[in-house]
C-alpha positions in Angstrom: -12.4 24.2 -22.0 -14.5 27.1 -20.8 -11.3 27.5 -18.5 -8.9 27.4 -21.0 -10.8 30.5 -22.9 -11.4 31.9 -19.6 -7.8 32.1 -18.7 -7.0 33.4 -21.9 -9.2 36.5 -21.7 -7.7 37.0 -18.7 -3.8 36.5 -19.6 -4.9 39.1 -22.9 -6.7 41.3 -20.3 -3.2 41.2 -18.2 -1.0 42.1 -20.7 -3.2 45.2 -22.0 -3.2 46.6 -18.2 1.0 46.0 -18.2 0.0 43.9 -15.4 2.6 41.2 -15.9 2.9 38.9 -12.7 -0.8 38.8 -13.4 -0.3 37.3 -17.2 2.0 35.6 -15.7 -0.1 33.5 -13.2 -2.4 32.8 -16.2 0.6 31.1 -18.3 1.5 29.3 -15.4 -2.5 27.8 -14.8 -2.4 27.1 -18.6 1.1 25.1 -18.0 -0.9 22.9 -15.2 -4.0 22.3 -17.5 -1.6 21.3 -20.5 0.5 19.0 -18.0 -2.3 17.2 -16.4 -3.3 16.6 -20.1 -0.6 15.7 -20.6 0.2 17.4 -23.8 3.6 18.5 -22.9 4.4 20.8 -25.6 2.2 23.4 -24.8 3.0 23.2 -21.3 6.4 24.2 -22.0 5.2 26.6 -24.4 3.1 28.9 -21.9 6.0 27.5 -18.6 8.7 29.1 -20.4 6.2 32.5 -20.7 6.1 32.2 -16.8 9.7 31.7 -16.8 10.6 34.8 -18.7 8.4 36.8 -16.5 10.1 35.7 -13.6 13.3 36.2 -14.1 12.7 40.1 -15.5 11.2 40.5 -11.3 14.1 37.8 -10.5 11.7 36.2 -8.3 14.1 33.1 -7.3 11.5 31.2 -5.6 9.5 31.0 -9.0 12.4 31.0 -11.3 13.9 27.8 -9.6 10.6 26.0 -9.3 9.7 26.7 -13.4 12.6 25.6 -14.4 12.0 22.2 -12.3 9.4 21.6 -13.7 10.1 22.7 -17.7 13.2 20.1 -16.7 11.0 17.3 -15.5 8.7 17.9 -18.3 11.7 17.1 -21.4 12.9 14.0 -19.2 9.2 12.6 -20.1 9.6 13.8 -23.4 13.3 12.3 -23.7 14.8 15.5 -24.7 17.4 14.6 -22.5 19.8 18.0 -23.0 17.2 20.2 -22.3 16.6 18.8 -19.1 19.8 18.6 -17.6 19.9 22.6 -18.8 16.7 23.1 -17.4 17.2 20.8 -14.2 20.7 22.2 -13.2 19.4 25.9 -13.9 16.6 25.0 -11.4 19.6 23.5 -8.9 21.5 26.8 -8.9 18.4 29.0 -7.8 17.0 26.8 -5.2 20.0 26.4 -3.7 20.5 30.0 -3.5 17.2 30.4 -1.8 17.6 27.1 0.4 14.4 25.6 0.0 15.2 22.1 0.7 12.2 20.6 -0.1 11.5 21.9 -3.9 15.5 20.9 -4.1 15.0 17.5 -3.0 12.2 17.0 -5.5 14.6 19.1 -8.2 17.1 15.9 -7.2 14.7 13.6 -7.9 14.2 14.4 -11.2 18.0 14.2 -12.0 17.9 10.5 -10.8 15.1 9.7 -13.3 17.1 11.6 -16.1 20.5 9.6 -15.3 18.0 6.6 -15.2 16.8 7.4 -18.2 20.3 7.1 -19.9 21.6 4.5 -17.8 24.2 5.9 -15.5 23.2 3.7 -13.2 25.4 4.9 -10.7 24.8 8.7 -11.1 21.3 7.8 -10.3 22.4 6.3 -7.6 24.2 9.4 -6.0 21.0 11.3 -6.5 18.1 9.5 -5.4 19.7 7.9 -2.2 20.3 12.0 -1.7 16.5 12.2 -2.1 15.7 9.5 0.2 18.0 10.9 3.4 15.9 13.9 3.1 12.7 11.8 2.6 13.1 9.6 5.3 14.4 12.7 7.7 11.3 14.5 6.7 8.8 11.2 6.9 7.5 12.2 3.2 6.2 8.8 2.6 5.3 9.4 -0.9 8.0 10.6 -2.0 10.0 8.1 0.2 7.9 5.1 -1.8 9.1 7.2 -5.4 12.6 6.7 -4.3 12.6 3.5 -4.0 11.0 2.6 -6.7 13.5 4.0 -9.0 16.1 2.7 -6.8 14.9 -1.0 -7.4 14.2 -0.2 -11.3 17.7 0.8 -11.1 19.4 -2.1 -9.8 17.0 -4.5 -11.6 18.5 -2.8 -14.9 21.4 -3.9 -13.7 20.4 -7.4 -12.7 21.2 -6.7 -9.3 17.9 -8.5 -8.1 18.7 -9.3 -4.6 18.9 -5.0 -3.9 15.9 -4.8 -6.1 14.0 -7.1 -4.1 15.1 -5.3 -0.9 14.1 -1.6 -2.1 10.4 -3.6 -2.6 10.5 -4.7 0.5 10.9 -1.1 2.5 8.1 0.0 -0.5 5.7 -2.4 0.9 5.9 -1.5 4.3 5.3 1.9 2.8 2.6 1.1 1.0 -0.9 1.8 1.4 -4.1 2.4 -0.1 -3.7 6.2 0.4 -0.6 6.1 -1.9 -1.0 7.5 -5.0 -2.6 5.7 -8.2 1.4 5.9 -9.7 3.0 4.5 -7.1 1.0 1.3 -6.7 0.7 1.0 -10.4 5.2 0.9 -10.6 5.1 -0.9 -7.5 2.7 -3.5 -9.0 5.0 -3.7 -12.4 8.4 -3.9 -10.6 7.0 -6.9 -8.3 6.2 -8.5 -11.3 9.1 -8.0 -13.2 11.1 -9.5 -10.2 9.5 -12.5 -10.0 9.2 -13.3 -13.7 13.6 -13.0 -13.7 13.7 -14.8 -10.5 11.1 -17.7 -11.6 12.6 -18.1 -15.1 
């Protein structure tokens, strides 16, 4: 609460002194705070303020990242059209500056969005791109997430052999250093698969 009040005061001062980049940083911090507390609508309010300033300054690195962040929040909120618009805008900017790691994160979000609307072929297309990149760069936590999403994608199609295949890939990578989200998702997918195969 105190940190939010301090940030709001900093933003107010930045606006009074016409320091737009400093204000943008404050809005960014508030966007992060409200994302972490799962108050996504408030987070979107501040991230859109960040975006407006970054677009004004033509800061393409940050524009792409913020578009992707906004798109991922709309995806969580189930607002598919808004998610697509923002993720596609993110791709446009990130491609222009050739930021491959940020672009790969955005592609993962596209895969999640297609999974949410049960477009399984497109989900597979985007997530396979991610696994190729994450394998090459050996980004283990992202690779675990890719495989878990792919396992869910095939589970929802009743393709349990491919579901099992991707879960086996996860089992070779997951350990105590894995994120809590990945650990929980892995346990959930294992449980769902076990129930299906033993019915």
